[in-house]
VOBA-1610 file (N, C-alpha, C; in pm, whole numbers, padded with zeros to 5 digits, always signed):
BEGIN
Unk+04675+12501+14659Unk+04806+12434+14662Unk+04829+12365+14527Unk+04947+12385+14471Unk+04982+12320+14346Unk+05103+12233+14372Unk+05083+12102+14375Unk+05194+12010+14398Unk+05252+11975+14261Unk+05373+12019+14233Unk+05430+12006+14100Unk+05573+11956+14107Unk+05588+11824+14102Unk+05723+11767+14105Unk+05800+11804+13979Unk+05727+11821+13867Unk+05791+11858+13741Unk+05801+12009+13733Unk+05922+12059+13740Unk+05944+12203+13738Unk+05967+12253+13595Unk+05934+12379+13568Unk+05958+12438+13434Unk+06106+12469+13417Unk+06183+12369+13377Unk+06328+12382+13374Unk+06377+12491+13279Unk+06307+12512+13168Unk+06350+12616+13076Unk+06345+12754+13143Unk+06238+12778+13218Unk+06226+12905+13291Unk+06337+12917+13395Unk+06362+12807+13466Unk+06464+12810+13571Unk+06604+12834+13512Unk+06629+12778+13396Unk+06758+12801+13330Unk+06769+12944+13280Unk+06658+12995+13226Unk+06657+13130+13169Unk+06694+13235+13273Unk+06646+13215+13397Unk+06670+13313+13503Unk+06784+13273+13596Unk+06864+13175+13554Unk+06983+13139+13628Unk+06957+13062+13757Unk+06837+13009+13774Unk+06803+12933+13894Unk+06856+12790+13883Unk+06871+12743+13759Unk+06933+12612+13733Unk+07044+12634+13632Unk+07167+12605+13674Unk+07282+12638+13591Unk+07390+12531+13606Unk+07445+12490+13494Unk+07553+12390+13494Unk+07514+12262+13569Unk+07389+12221+13549Unk+07344+12094+13606Unk+07307+12096+13752Unk+07296+12214+13812Unk+07256+12220+13952Unk+07179+12349+13981Unk+07103+12346+14090Unk+07025+12463+14130Unk+07116+12564+14200Unk+07086+12691+14177Unk+07164+12798+14241Unk+07095+12854+14364Unk+06980+12797+14400Unk+06911+12836+14523Unk+06912+12717+14618Unk+06897+12739+14749Unk+06905+12630+14847Unk+06804+12519+14820Unk+06836+12399+14866Unk+06752+12282+14843Unk+06611+12300+14900Unk+06600+12363+15018Unk+06468+12380+15078Unk+06381+12475+14994Unk+06444+12567+14920Unk+06368+12656+14834Unk+06321+12583+14708Unk+06403+12492+14658Unk+06362+12408+14545Unk+06244+12322+14585Unk+06252+12265+14707Unk+06143+12181+14756Unk+06014+12261+14771Unk+06027+12387+14811Unk+05910+12473+14822Unk+05842+12489+14687Unk+05920+12506+14583Unk+05864+12518+14448Unk+05792+12389+14408Unk+05852+12276+14438Unk+05792+12147+14404Unk+05660+12124+14478Unk+05650+12178+14597Unk+05531+12156+14679Unk+05428+12267+14663Unk+05447+12353+14563Unk+05348+12456+14536Unk+05353+12574+14629Unk+05464+12592+14700Unk+05477+12703+14794Unk+05562+12813+14734Unk+05553+12932+14794Unk+05642+13040+14755Unk+05776+13023+14827Unk+05882+13063+14760Unk+06011+13059+14826Unk+06024+13179+14919Unk+06128+13178+15000Unk+06167+13300+15069Unk+06228+13393+14964Unk+06269+13511+15003Unk+06333+13601+14909Unk+06470+13544+14868Unk+06491+13529+14739Unk+06618+13481+14686Unk+06674+13586+14591Unk+06803+13579+14567Unk+06870+13676+14479Unk+06887+13616+14339Unk+06825+13680+14240Unk+06848+13642+14101Unk+06955+13735+14047Unk+07062+13677+13994Unk+07177+13758+13956Unk+07203+13754+13807Unk+07258+13865+13758Unk+07305+13878+13620Unk+07194+13842+13520Unk+07080+13909+13533Unk+06967+13886+13443Unk+06984+13972+13318Unk+06981+13906+13203Unk+07000+13978+13077Unk+06883+13953+12984Unk+06840+14059+12919Unk+06733+14051+12821Unk+06755+14158+12717Unk+06658+14175+12631Unk+06670+14276+12526Unk+06673+14414+12590Unk+06786+14483+12575Unk+06805+14619+12629Unk+06793+14624+12781Unk+06805+14509+12848Unk+06793+14505+12994Unk+06906+14422+13053Unk+06968+14473+13158Unk+07069+14397+13232Unk+07056+14431+13379Unk+07017+14333+13459Unk+06998+14353+13603Unk+07103+14273+13677Unk+07185+14340+13755Unk+07290+14272+13831Unk+07232+14179+13936Unk+07134+14228+14010Unk+07076+14149+14118Unk+06930+14189+14139Unk+06845+14089+14153Unk+06702+14115+14175Unk+06651+14028+14289Unk+06622+14087+14407Unk+06561+14009+14515Unk+06414+13982+14483Unk+06373+13856+14495Unk+06237+13820+14457Unk+06196+13690+14525Unk+06066+13668+14529Unk+06011+13540+14573Unk+05964+13465+14449Unk+05983+13334+14449Unk+05949+13252+14333Unk+05836+13156+14365Unk+05759+13122+14265Unk+05653+13022+14280Unk+05623+12962+14143Unk+05554+12849+14144Unk+05515+12782+14021Unk+05366+12800+14001Unk+05328+12847+13884Unk+05187+12865+13850Unk+05159+12789+13721Unk+05031+12771+13692Unk+04992+12707+13567Unk+04976+12815+13461Unk+05042+12795+13346Unk+05031+12890+13237Unk+04900+12873+13163Unk+04877+12956+13062Unk+04753+12949+12984Unk+04740+12816+12911Unk+04853+12750+12885Unk+04850+12620+12818Unk+04836+12504+12915Unk+04824+12536+13045Unk+04807+12432+13146Unk+04936+12376+13200Unk+05049+12417+13142Unk+05179+12367+13189Unk+05235+12458+13298Unk+05321+12402+13386Unk+05378+12484+13493Unk+05474+12589+13438Unk+05470+12707+13497Unk+05562+12813+13457Unk+05609+12887+13582Unk+05720+12956+13570Unk+05780+13025+13685Unk+05720+13164+13701Unk+05684+13196+13826Unk+05637+13330+13858Unk+05742+13396+13947Unk+05778+13519+13911Unk+05877+13595+13986Unk+05811+13720+14043Unk+05814+13732+14176Unk+05757+13849+14243Unk+05870+13928+14308Unk+05913+14036+14243Unk+06025+14115+14296Unk+05987+14191+14422Unk+06085+14227+14501Unk+06063+14305+14622Unk+06056+14454+14583Unk+05945+14518+14617Unk+05926+14660+14588Unk+05977+14746+14703Unk+06013+14869+14672Unk+06058+14962+14775Unk+05941+15012+14860Unk+05824+15022+14800Unk+05703+15066+14871Unk+05585+14987+14816Unk+05474+14980+14890Unk+05358+14903+14843Unk+05313+14945+14704Unk+05294+14845+14617Unk+05247+14876+14483Unk+05096+14894+14484Unk+05037+14914+14369Unk+04893+14934+14361Unk+04827+14811+14298Unk+04695+14805+14304Unk+04620+14699+14239Unk+04495+14762+14179Unk+04469+14739+14049Unk+04358+14806+13981Unk+04221+14775+14037Unk+04207+14663+14107Unk+04075+14623+14158Unk+04046+14678+14298Unk+04148+14734+14363Unk+04130+14776+14502Unk+04102+14926+14513Unk+04009+14958+14602Unk+03985+15099+14634Unk+04090+15142+14736Unk+04100+15271+14760Unk+04197+15323+14857Unk+04172+15265+14995Unk+04045+15256+15035Unk+04011+15204+15167Unk+04045+15054+15177Unk+04016+14979+15072Unk+04047+14836+15072Unk+04198+14814+15081Unk+04273+14896+15012Unk+04419+14887+15018Unk+04468+14912+15160Unk+04412+15013+15227Unk+04452+15045+15364Unk+04419+14931+15459Unk+04303+14870+15440Unk+04262+14761+15530Unk+04355+14640+15518Unk+04402+14611+15395Unk+04495+14501+15378Unk+04632+14535+15437Unk+04673+14661+15420Unk+04801+14704+15477Unk+04799+14699+15629Unk+04684+14734+15689Unk+04671+14731+15836Unk+04648+14591+15888Unk+04627+14496+15798Unk+04596+14357+15833Unk+04462+14345+15905Unk+04369+14432+15868Unk+04233+14417+15917Unk+04168+14294+15853Unk+04210+14263+15732Unk+04158+14150+15657Unk+04274+14068+15603Unk+04252+13937+15590Unk+04355+13852+15531Unk+04356+13866+15380Unk+04239+13886+15321Unk+04228+13900+15176Unk+04094+13963+15141Unk+04080+14001+15015Unk+03956+14060+14966Unk+03916+13989+14837Unk+03790+13952+14827Unk+03738+13884+14707Unk+03684+13989+14610Unk+03721+13972+14483Unk+03676+14064+14379Unk+03627+13986+14258Unk+03519+14033+14197Unk+03469+13977+14073Unk+03502+14071+13958Unk+03531+14016+13844Unk+03560+14097+13726Unk+03514+14022+13601Unk+03509+14091+13489Unk+03468+14032+13362Unk+03592+14017+13274Unk+03618+13895+13228Unk+03736+13872+13146Unk+03711+13914+13001Unk+03808+13892+12916Unk+03800+13935+12777Unk+03687+13869+12700Unk+03649+13749+12744Unk+03542+13676+12676Unk+03405+13706+12734Unk+03399+13800+12827Unk+03271+13838+12887Unk+03226+13749+13001Unk+03316+13662+13050Unk+03282+13573+13161Unk+03316+13640+13294Unk+03228+13618+13393Unk+03252+13672+13527Unk+03349+13581+13600Unk+03462+13637+13643Unk+03564+13561+13714Unk+03585+13618+13854Unk+03651+13538+13937Unk+03680+13579+14075Unk+03830+13578+14098Unk+03878+13678+14171Unk+04017+13678+14215Unk+04022+13715+14362Unk+04116+13655+14434Unk+04135+13681+14575Unk+04264+13760+14591Unk+04255+13878+14653Unk+04369+13969+14662Unk+04420+13976+14806Unk+04550+13962+14824Unk+04613+13971+14956Unk+04738+14056+14945Unk+04789+14101+15060Unk+04910+14184+15061Unk+05027+14104+15117Unk+05138+14104+15043Unk+05260+14036+15086Unk+05357+14138+15143Unk+05377+14134+15274Unk+05466+14231+15339Unk+05611+14212+15295Unk+05647+14091+15258Unk+05786+14063+15221Unk+05825+14133+15092Unk+05738+14126+14991Unk+05768+14189+14862Unk+05702+14325+14846Unk+05618+14361+14944Unk+05545+14489+14942Unk+05458+14503+14817Unk+05386+14397+14787Unk+05296+14405+14673Unk+05165+14333+14701Unk+05061+14376+14629Unk+04931+14313+14638Unk+04927+14199+14537Unk+04898+14080+14586Unk+04899+13960+14501Unk+04760+13901+14492Unk+04726+13851+14377Unk+04593+13792+14358Unk+04606+13650+14304Unk+04506+13569+14332Unk+04504+13434+14276Unk+04364+13399+14230Unk+04358+13310+14131Unk+04232+13258+14078Unk+04198+13131+14156Unk+04085+13127+14224Unk+04050+13007+14303Unk+04050+12879+14221Unk+04026+12890+14091Unk+04022+12770+14006Unk+04159+12705+13994Unk+04265+12782+14018Unk+04401+12727+14005Unk+04451+12662+14133Unk+04372+12670+14240Unk+04415+12617+14370Unk+04360+12476+14390Unk+04447+12386+14430Unk+04406+12249+14462Unk+04380+12238+14611Unk+04257+12208+14646Unk+04222+12194+14787Unk+04262+12056+14837Unk+04301+12044+14964Unk+04335+11913+15021Unk+04213+11821+15022Unk+04239+11692+15019Unk+04132+11594+15036Unk+04096+11580+15183Unk+04198+11593+15268Unk+04176+11582+15413Unk+04284+11660+15485Unk+04253+11706+15605Unk+04349+11774+15692Unk+04334+11713+15831Unk+04445+11672+15890Unk+04444+11607+16023Unk+04346+11490+16028Unk+04348+11411+15921Unk+04264+11291+15911Unk+04115+11320+15900Unk+04076+11445+15882Unk+03935+11479+15863Unk+03911+11511+15716Unk+03825+11434+15652Unk+03797+11454+15511Unk+03719+11584+15491Unk+03761+11664+15394Unk+03697+11793+15370Unk+03573+11776+15283Unk+03471+11853+15315Unk+03350+11854+15235Unk+03370+11944+15113Unk+03276+11938+15020Unk+03284+12024+14901Unk+03283+12171+14941Unk+03206+12207+15043Unk+03199+12345+15089Unk+03331+12389+15154Unk+03391+12300+15230Unk+03520+12332+15291Unk+03629+12351+15184Unk+03623+12270+15079Unk+03719+12284+14970Unk+03700+12418+14898Unk+03574+12458+14878Unk+03546+12588+14815Unk+03603+12701+14900Unk+03580+12694+15030Unk+03631+12798+15120Unk+03783+12805+15113Unk+03848+12689+15111Unk+03994+12688+15106Unk+04044+12756+14979Unk+03986+12720+14865Unk+04029+12778+14738Unk+04012+12929+14735Unk+03910+12978+14802Unk+03881+13122+14799Unk+03941+13196+14918Unk+04029+13131+14991Unk+04100+13198+15099Unk+04018+13223+15223Unk+03904+13156+15237Unk+03822+13171+15357Unk+03870+13075+15466Unk+03827+13099+15587Unk+03866+13014+15700Unk+03791+12881+15695Unk+03866+12772+15709Unk+03808+12638+15715Unk+03817+12589+15859Unk+03705+12542+15914Unk+03700+12495+16053Unk+03689+12343+16057Unk+03771+12279+16139Unk+03764+12135+16159Unk+03696+12103+16291Unk+03654+11978+16306Unk+03580+11937+16425Unk+03662+11950+16552Unk+03796+11940+16542Unk+03881+11946+16663Unk+03922+12088+16700Unk+03860+12189+16636Unk+03891+12327+16669Unk+03999+12389+16583Unk+04059+12309+16496Unk+04162+12360+16406Unk+04100+12450+16299Unk+04167+12562+16272Unk+04127+12652+16166Unk+04245+12675+16073Unk+04218+12690+15944Unk+04325+12718+15849Unk+04266+12783+15724Unk+04353+12847+15646Unk+04311+12909+15522Unk+04427+12916+15424Unk+04395+12911+15297Unk+04496+12922+15192Unk+04548+13065+15188Unk+04680+13079+15166Unk+04742+13211+15161Unk+04850+13214+15054Unk+04832+13301+14955Unk+04933+13313+14850Unk+05059+13379+14902Unk+05049+13455+15011Unk+05163+13533+15059Unk+05244+13461+15166Unk+05192+13353+15222Unk+05264+13283+15328Unk+05363+13184+15270Unk+05475+13171+15337Unk+05583+13081+15292Unk+05534+12938+15272Unk+05445+12889+15359Unk+05396+12753+15349Unk+05269+12740+15265Unk+05212+12853+15225Unk+05090+12849+15144Unk+04963+12834+15226Unk+04978+12817+15358Unk+04864+12798+15447Unk+04890+12871+15578Unk+04786+12930+15634Unk+04792+12987+15768Unk+04696+12909+15857Unk+04726+12903+15986Unk+04642+12824+16075Unk+04649+12876+16217Unk+04553+12835+16301Unk+04560+12866+16444Unk+04640+12758+16518Unk+04697+12664+16441Unk+04784+12560+16497Unk+04924+12576+16439Unk+05021+12522+16508Unk+05158+12525+16456Unk+05179+12427+16342Unk+05101+12318+16340Unk+05123+12216+16238Unk+04994+12155+16187Unk+05000+12105+16063Unk+04888+12036+16000Unk+04943+11918+15920Unk+04865+11809+15914Unk+04894+11698+15824Unk+04793+11708+15710Unk+04842+11733+15589Unk+04756+11759+15475Unk+04764+11644+15376Unk+04648+11596+15333Unk+04641+11488+15233Unk+04599+11549+15099Unk+04680+11525+14996Unk+04657+11582+14864Unk+04641+11471+14762Unk+04547+11489+14669Unk+04531+11394+14559Unk+04633+11426+14452Unk+04726+11333+14427Unk+04833+11356+14331Unk+04858+11229+14250Unk+04851+11245+14118Unk+04876+11134+14025Unk+04787+11013+14057Unk+04662+11039+14088Unk+04567+10931+14113Unk+04577+10867+14250Unk+04669+10915+14334Unk+04683+10861+14470Unk+04693+10972+14571Unk+04694+10934+14699Unk+04701+11032+14807Unk+04846+11052+14852Unk+04888+11178+14856Unk+05019+11213+14909Unk+04999+11294+15037Unk+05095+11281+15129Unk+05085+11347+15258Unk+05192+11455+15272Unk+05152+11568+15328Unk+05244+11677+15357Unk+05234+11712+15505Unk+05349+11720+15570Unk+05354+11767+15708Unk+05396+11913+15705Unk+05305+12002+15744Unk+05333+12145+15745Unk+05350+12191+15889Unk+05468+12240+15923Unk+05494+12290+16058Unk+05544+12434+16050Unk+05543+12501+16164Unk+05586+12640+16167Unk+05498+12730+16084Unk+05369+12703+16087Unk+05275+12778+16003Unk+05254+12920+16053Unk+05230+13010+15958Unk+05200+13147+15993Unk+05065+13157+16064Unk+05055+13251+16154Unk+04934+13266+16234Unk+04825+13339+16155Unk+04704+13294+16171Unk+04590+13363+16111Unk+04569+13496+16181Unk+04515+13592+16109Unk+04493+13723+16168Unk+04400+13713+16288Unk+04439+13775+16398Unk+04355+13776+16517Unk+04370+13654+16605Unk+04452+13556+16563Unk+04470+13434+16642Unk+04596+13445+16727Unk+04578+13473+16856Unk+04694+13490+16945Unk+04683+13403+17070Unk+04592+13307+17068Unk+04571+13224+17187Unk+04676+13115+17195Unk+04679+13045+17310Unk+04774+12935+17328Unk+04732+12813+17248Unk+04614+12819+17186Unk+04566+12704+17110Unk+04661+12665+16999Unk+04730+12763+16942Unk+04819+12734+16831Unk+04940+12652+16876Unk+04968+12647+17006Unk+05078+12567+17056Unk+05036+12423+17085Unk+04906+12397+17084Unk+04856+12265+17124Unk+04857+12169+17006Unk+04850+12040+17039Unk+04845+11936+16937Unk+04709+11867+16947Unk+04626+11888+16847Unk+04492+11832+16851Unk+04496+11681+16828Unk+04388+11615+16864Unk+04379+11470+16843Unk+04387+11438+16694Unk+04321+11521+16613Unk+04325+11499+16469Unk+04465+11508+16414Unk+04544+11603+16466Unk+04682+11620+16420Unk+04765+11497+16455Unk+04747+11446+16577Unk+04822+11328+16618Unk+04783+11206+16534Unk+04652+11192+16505Unk+04607+11082+16421Unk+04662+11096+16280Unk+04668+11221+16231Unk+04723+11244+16099Unk+04870+11207+16091Unk+04945+11237+16197Unk+05087+11201+16201Unk+05104+11049+16197Unk+05021+10978+16270Unk+05031+10832+16272Unk+04997+10772+16135Unk+04895+10828+16070Unk+04859+10782+15936Unk+04972+10808+15838Unk+05031+10927+15846Unk+05141+10961+15758Unk+05262+10873+15784Unk+05288+10842+15911Unk+05401+10755+15945Unk+05383+10617+15883Unk+05264+10562+15894Unk+05236+10431+15833Unk+05263+10434+15683Unk+05216+10542+15619Unk+05231+10555+15475Unk+05378+10563+15435Unk+05458+10643+15511Unk+05599+10656+15479Unk+05673+10524+15501Unk+05639+10452+15609Unk+05703+10323+15636Unk+05671+10223+15525Unk+05549+10229+15474Unk+05509+10140+15364Unk+05589+10172+15238Unk+05605+10300+15210Unk+05681+10341+15091Unk+05827+10297+15101Unk+05886+10313+15219Unk+06027+10277+15238Unk+06045+10125+15229Unk+05946+10049+15277Unk+05954+09903+15267Unk+05956+09860+15120Unk+05883+09932+15035Unk+05879+09901+14893Unk+06003+09953+14820Unk+06055+10066+14869Unk+06171+10127+14805Unk+06259+10194+14910Unk+06357+10123+14962Unk+06445+10179+15067Unk+06520+10304+15022Unk+06530+10327+14892Unk+06603+10444+14840Unk+06513+10564+14816Unk+06389+10558+14864Unk+06296+10670+14849Unk+06336+10780+14948Unk+06419+10873+14902Unk+06473+10976+14992Unk+06365+11068+15046Unk+06265+11097+14964Unk+06156+11184+15011Unk+06081+11119+15127Unk+06054+10989+15114Unk+05982+10917+15219Unk+06066+10910+15347Unk+06196+10887+15333Unk+06285+10881+15449Unk+06286+11016+15521Unk+06299+11123+15443Unk+06300+11258+15502Unk+06168+11286+15574Unk+06057+11253+15507Unk+05926+11280+15568Unk+05904+11196+15694Unk+05950+11070+15691Unk+05936+10984+15808Unk+06013+11041+15926Unk+06133+11088+15901Unk+06214+11148+16009Unk+06145+11272+16066Unk+06085+11351+15978Unk+06015+11471+16024Unk+05893+11435+16110Unk+05821+11331+16068Unk+05703+11287+16144Unk+05745+11235+16281Unk+05850+11155+16285Unk+05898+11102+16413Unk+05945+11213+16506Unk+06009+11314+16447Unk+06054+11427+16528Unk+05935+11502+16587Unk+05829+11516+16508Unk+05711+11585+16557Unk+05641+11505+16665Unk+05634+11373+16648Unk+05575+11286+16751Unk+05655+11294+16881Unk+05786+11306+16869Unk+05871+11318+16988Unk+05843+11449+17061Unk+05819+11556+16986Unk+05785+11684+17048Unk+05654+11674+17125Unk+05558+11604+17065Unk+05429+11587+17131Unk+05446+11508+17260Unk+05527+11402+17253Unk+05551+11319+17371Unk+05619+11400+17481Unk+05718+11480+17443Unk+05792+11559+17542Unk+05705+11667+17603Unk+05611+11717+17525Unk+05527+11826+17573Unk+05408+11781+17653Unk+05377+11650+17646Unk+05259+11599+17717Unk+05294+11472+17796Unk+05390+11478+17888Unk+05429+11357+17963Unk+05316+11300+18047Unk+05226+11387+18093Unk+05119+11341+18181Unk+05017+11257+18106Unk+05013+11270+17974Unk+04914+11199+17895Unk+04964+11062+17847Unk+05083+11022+17889Unk+05140+10900+17838Unk+05062+10775+17877Unk+04976+10786+17976Unk+04900+10668+18017Unk+04781+10643+17926Unk+04749+10741+17840Unk+04632+10724+17753Unk+04662+10626+17643Unk+04557+10570+17585Unk+04572+10472+17478Unk+04637+10535+17356Unk+04597+10659+17323Unk+04650+10725+17204Unk+04801+10740+17212Unk+04852+10781+17329Unk+04996+10802+17342Unk+05071+10671+17339Unk+05012+10565+17397Unk+05075+10434+17392Unk+05089+10388+17247Unk+04989+10421+17164Unk+04996+10386+17024Unk+05108+10462+16956Unk+05126+10588+16994Unk+05235+10666+16937Unk+05369+10602+16970Unk+05383+10555+17093Unk+05507+10488+17134Unk+05534+10367+17044Unk+05430+10288+17021Unk+05449+10167+16942Unk+05483+10201+16797Unk+05423+10307+16743Unk+05455+10346+16606Unk+05599+10392+16594Unk+05654+10446+16703Unk+05793+10490+16699Unk+05891+10374+16713Unk+05841+10256+16750Unk+05927+10140+16769Unk+05972+10083+16634Unk+06094+10032+16630Unk+06144+09971+16508Unk+06080+09836+16484Unk+06041+09768+16587Unk+05982+09636+16572Unk+05856+09629+16657Unk+05744+09670+16602Unk+05619+09678+16675Unk+05573+09541+16723Unk+05592+09442+16638Unk+05541+09309+16671Unk+05612+09252+16792Unk+05744+09268+16799Unk+05822+09216+16913Unk+05786+09289+17040Unk+05771+09423+17032Unk+05737+09501+17150Unk+05601+09461+17205Unk+05506+09435+17115Unk+05372+09396+17160Unk+05377+09261+17229Unk+05461+09169+17174Unk+05474+09037+17235Unk+05535+09048+17374Unk+05641+09131+17387Unk+05705+09149+17517Unk+05608+09210+17618Unk+05525+09302+17569Unk+05430+09366+17659Unk+05329+09264+17711Unk+05282+09172+17622Unk+05186+09070+17664Unk+05248+08977+17767Unk+05378+08939+17747Unk+05444+08850+17843Unk+05457+08918+17978Unk+05487+09049+17979Unk+05497+09123+18105Unk+05364+09124+18178Unk+05255+09142+18103Unk+05123+09144+18166Unk+05090+09009+18228Unk+05128+08899+18156Unk+05101+08765+18211Unk+05178+08742+18339Unk+05306+08786+18344Unk+05386+08769+18466Unk+05326+08846+18582Unk+05274+08967+18553Unk+05214+09048+18658Unk+05088+08980+18715Unk+05012+08914+18627Unk+04892+08843+18675Unk+04930+08727+18766Unk+05038+08652+18728Unk+05078+08537+18811Unk+05127+08583+18948Unk+05194+08701+18950Unk+05243+08756+19078Unk+05124+08798+19163
//
């Protein structure tokens, strides 16, 4: 995951994605670029270059780090048929097309004689084989309030399955819209950004290959704890800066997700965890707690 609030504006202007002081693609697609995700297929129009003029080019966009370490725009056009990849054998290509495997790890020797690794996956949307360098991927610090070990971070960077204590599984995916696939519908991801921790709520995640159980519809304890931690963080940010639009948007999304959990698990409302969720959703926690204590005292006197 590459969290990049600073976008390569020159690239965006060059390809008509930013024009006359505004973006020409939807806001949610711009946000995807900022959060290190691939966009959906967008139309790039009236592309002009030396001896080249393209009226319209459907493509997915993403931000990658250039050789100089600065962010640059990557454009993956939609192919009419699956393209080829020099590192893949015919059988490996077939296995990725059949979705027998999520990705394939390959080692190669670069121009300087160093052994490097690339992870290759197939993107059905653009019909091309895409590869990534694990060194360019930023692993989360924690997922669903569970801190990741060094080994779990390595697995994430290399596209392997990461297992959490609550049964949650997830893996990095260059081809997925959210950049992550999981056996759950949602994850709360903690990322180290600018010397501090930032939180991302990822919902509507793509399913991992072979995962078709009802588990993906469930809300794990870790996920609920992660939502509460994220809610506290967003409320703290808004208290410091009421005009923080990102925090307001994220807080609304977290509250909406907590409401879904509450609606889907009415029988669990008597548990301590759910009662805490109720209080976090309250506008004035302190007053509600005081009223609750007074009610308990009245019940004892009765």
